[in-house]
Structures are given as structure tokens and as C-alpha cells.
N, C-alpha and C positions, 0 to 999 in steps of 0.2 A: 504493500499500500504506500509506503513512504517513497518508493522509487517509481511509482506509477506503472508497475508491472501488472499485466492482466492475464496473460496466457501461460499458465504454469501446470506442467504435467509431473505428478509425483510418482516415482517408480521405486519399488522395493528392489534392492540390489541382489537379493538372493542369499544374503548372509547377514550382515549386521547393519548395513547402511541404507540410506535413502537418497535417491537422486532427484533433483528438481530440474526439469527441462524447462528453461525459460525461452518461450518461442515468439515473443513480441518482435516484430520486424526491427524496430529501433534498437532493442537490446542486442540482437544478433549482430548488429553492425558496430557495437561498441569496440573500442580499442582495448588492448591489454591494460592500459593505464586506467581507463574508466572501469574495467571489470575489477581491478585491484582495489580501487577506491570504494566500489560498492561492497566488496567482500569485507574490507576493513570497517566500513559503517555497520555491517551487520554482524560483525564478530564481537561478542561481549565476553567470551571465555577464551583465554589463551591455552595453549597446549600445556598440560600438567607435566611435572617432572617425576611424579611418583604417586601411588595410591594415597588418598587422603589429603593431598596437597590442594589447597584452595588457590586458584590464580585467576581472578575475575578482573577484566579490564573495564572498569566502569568510569570512575570519577575522573573528570578532566577531558574525556572524549564524548561524553553524552550527558544530557541533563537527567536528574532524578525523575522528572516528569515522563521522559521517554521510557525509562526503565520500568516505572510504575505502570505505564500503559502496556508494556510487554507482559509484566506479571499478572496484572488484574484485568486488562481490557478484553483479551480473547484467550485467556489461559486454557480454558476447557470449554469450547463452544457448546452451548446448548445444555450443559450439565450443571452449571451454577456452582461448580466447585471452586473454592478459594485456593490460592497458591499453596497454603500450608497443607491442606488436605491432599493436594497433588504430590507434594514432597513426601507426605506420610506414605502414599501409595508406592512411590519409588523405593523408599527405605524398606517398606514391608515386602514388596513384591520382587524387587530386582537386586537389592543390595544386602540389607541387614548388616551394613558395613560399619556403622558407627559403633557397634558393640565390639567388633573384631579389630577394625583398623583405626578408629578415632579415639584411642586412649589418650591419656594426658600428654604423651609425648608427641602426638600427631596434630595438635591444635595449632596450625601454622597461620601466618599472615593475618587475615582479617579477624582471627579470634584472639589476637594477642592480648587485648585488654581484658579478656575473659578467662585468660589461662588459669589463674590461680583459683578462682572460685569453681571453675568447672572441673579442674583437677580433683577437688574435693568432692563434688557432687556427682560427677559422671558415674563413678563406680557403684553408686546407690541405685542407679536406673538399670532396669533389666534388659531394655531393648533399645534399638535405634530410635524409634518413634518417641519414646519417653525422653531421650537425650535431646532430640530435636526440639521438642516442646520446651524443655528446660532452657535451651539457648534462646529460642524465640521470646520466651517470657522475660528473660534478662534484657534482651535488646529493646523490647517494648518499654520496659521501665526506664531505660536509658533515654529513649526518645521523649518520654513523657516528663523528663525533668529530674531524673535521679542524680545521685552524686557524680556519676560519670559524665553527665550531660556537659560539664565544662570542657570536656575533650572535643566537643563538637558532635554533630549528629552521626549516629551509627546506623549503617545499613547492612550489618553482618548477616541478618536473616535473608535479605534480598540476594546477597552475594552467594550464600550457601545454596539457595534455591536455583540460581542460574548455574552454579557449578554442577549440580546434579541433573538438571532438567533441560537446560538450553542447548540446542544442537551445535556441534562444532562443524564448521565449513572446511572443506578441502580447498585451501587457498590456491594451490597450483593448478588444479583441475578447473577451478572457477575463472581464473584469469588468463590461462594459456590458450590461445586460439588453436595451437597445433597439438594439444593434449588428446590422447585417445580416450574416448568415452564409451561406456558400455551401453549398447542399444537396448531399448525395451524388447522383451521376449528372448533375450540371449540367455545362455545357460551358465550359471556360476560354476567355475571349474572345480571348486572344492566341495560345495554342497550338492551340486547337481539340480538345484532349484532354478525355476524359471524367474527371470527378472520381470515382474508384472506391475502394470499401473495400479495405483491406489485410488479408491473412492473415498475422498475426504469426509463425505456425509455419512459413511459407515465405517469410519476408521476404528472405532471401538470394537468392531466385530472381526477385524483383520487378524488372522493368525499366521505368522510367518512360517510356522512349522507345518501348516496345511497347504502351502503353496505347491502347485504342480511341479513335479520333478521330471527330467527327461525320461527316466525309466517308467514312471506312471503314465506319462503321455503316450509312450510307445505301446504300452499295454492297452490303453484306452482306444488308440487308433487301430490297433490290431482287431479289437472287438468290434469297433464301428465298421471296419472294412469288411469283416465277415458278415455282419448283419446287412450291409449295403448290397453285397453280391447276391444274398438270398432275396432281397426285395426287388432289385432291378439289375439283372445281369447285363442288360444292354446299355446301361448308362455309361457315358464316357468317363475316363479316369480323372481329368481335371475337375469335372463337376462333382464327382464323388469325393474327391479330396477336399473341395471347398465345403461341401456339406459335412464331411466327417469331423472337421475340427470343431464344429458347433456342438458335437456330441461329447466333447471332452471337458474336463474341469477348467480348461483354459478359456472357454467361451465368454464367461462374464468379464474377464480382464480385457479380452479383445474388444468387447462392447464399450468398456470405459475408454479405451484408446480411441475408438471410432467416434464416440461422442466428443472427445476433446478435439479431434481433428475437424469434426463438423462445426463445432463452436468457433474454431479459428477461421474456418472458411466463411461462415456466416458473417463474422466481424469484418473480414477482409473485403467481402462483397459490399457491406454497408459503407466501409471507408471509401471504396472506389465510387459508389454512387454519390456519396457526399462531395467528393473531389470533383466529379464530373458536373455536379450542380453548381459548384463554385466557379468553374470555368465558363 
């Protein structure tokens, strides 16, 4: 939204990442310098040097209002979940890491002012969520005018939220015009999963482990081919192949891709009509 980008296709990589194909005409003509500037603007989290290390690049490069919009404006569309609940879900479902990794010796960087009290209180909490709530409560007291307020406003909870939940961008891929990109529907060489487009309206239902693999598709196509031969032996091979893919688990992902392309083409036609009217 900040950069005026409209046409974005989100594609699961087949393993751990997500690709965002930005297909606006103007963006595709950007120079590497413009691409690098956009990536820098969108990057709020730096690469970390080790587990448990917080390294969030916030103050001095962006306003607190912008970060607040990131955290609160569209953190979880349609669900009404606040950022803290989202972090709790990450801590419970993906990490459980504060109990194992965030002991007293791992409270780095932004947590410096809380090191001593947290060293004493963290061991009393049984899990990561309780430790997160302890930190968040201390930060809230600081913001509301506690003794530490003289040190200036503290946004440690925001920084921790971004550290755990904000995406990291691959800078080299994003700014380099000659960099190799994985095409949608390609096969991940390590997992065998297909790189499939994502439906953002049903993102909560997406299961990366249920994505079609090259093996499962071959089996589905074999079954579809056998059924097709029994139904209509005289049908030509190209037509049967076109119909058969729609009988596989890949069909709904192909439809997402087709809808994206149709939306781009419709917008392009509208732009051509608008320009012709101006002439």
C-alpha cells in the first residue's frame, strides 16, 4: 500500500519461504537502485547472528506511527486478534523458545534495561507465553510513567513482536534484475512439493504439508489417465491432458493463478481504455 503496488501474487516456495511476485508494469521497470530502496524501506528486522538475539531496525529509519500501523492496523485481517495474542500463538505453536533459549544470559539488546528484574522473575514462569506477558506488563508500566520512564519511551514489546513475526526479505533476490527466480508450479528439489499460489482470503486454511508433491501428482495423473481412456478412447491426447490436470489436487492452485492473471489483464484493459480516452 505504501508503495502503490496493486498486483501481487503470493507463492509458497515448497519448503519454508513465500515468494511475492510483484507484477505492476511500473515496478517491473524499476532499476536495481529503486528495488534496493524499496527493500530497505520494508525491512524492519535485520539478520540475526544467533538464536534468541533481537536485532530490530526501527528507530531512526521509520516513525513509531508506521510501526504501530504494521502491528495493529492489519495484523490479523478479519480475526480481530491483537498483536500480543498473535505472538502468544507463535510462542505456543512454533517456538516454545523463551523457556529453552531466552534464559537470563540471552536477554540481549532491547531488553538491556530489564535484564536484572527478568533474570529474577523468568525462572518462576513455566512457559514462553507467561514470560512474554511478564515482559509486556513491565514495558506497559514503563510507558505509563514508571520509574524507568526517565530513560525515554520503551518499545521493547513491539521490537520482540517484529523479531518473531515480521517477514525477512531476501534482499539480493529482490533488487537483482538478473537473479534466478523460482517459477510458480516448479518442484522444490529437497521436499518434492509444488510451489503453489496462495489464496490470501483462506490463508488460515493453508497447510504447507498438504501441498501436492511431484510423486502424488504423478499418481493422480495416472489414475485420471486410466479413467479418461475408459470414458472416451477417441479423445485426442492434448485435450485429455488438459482435462486430466483438473482432476488432481493441483487444480485449485491453478485457478488461483488464473484469477490473478485475469485480474491483471482486466486492469490493463481498463488502463488502455483510459489512455485512449485521454488522447
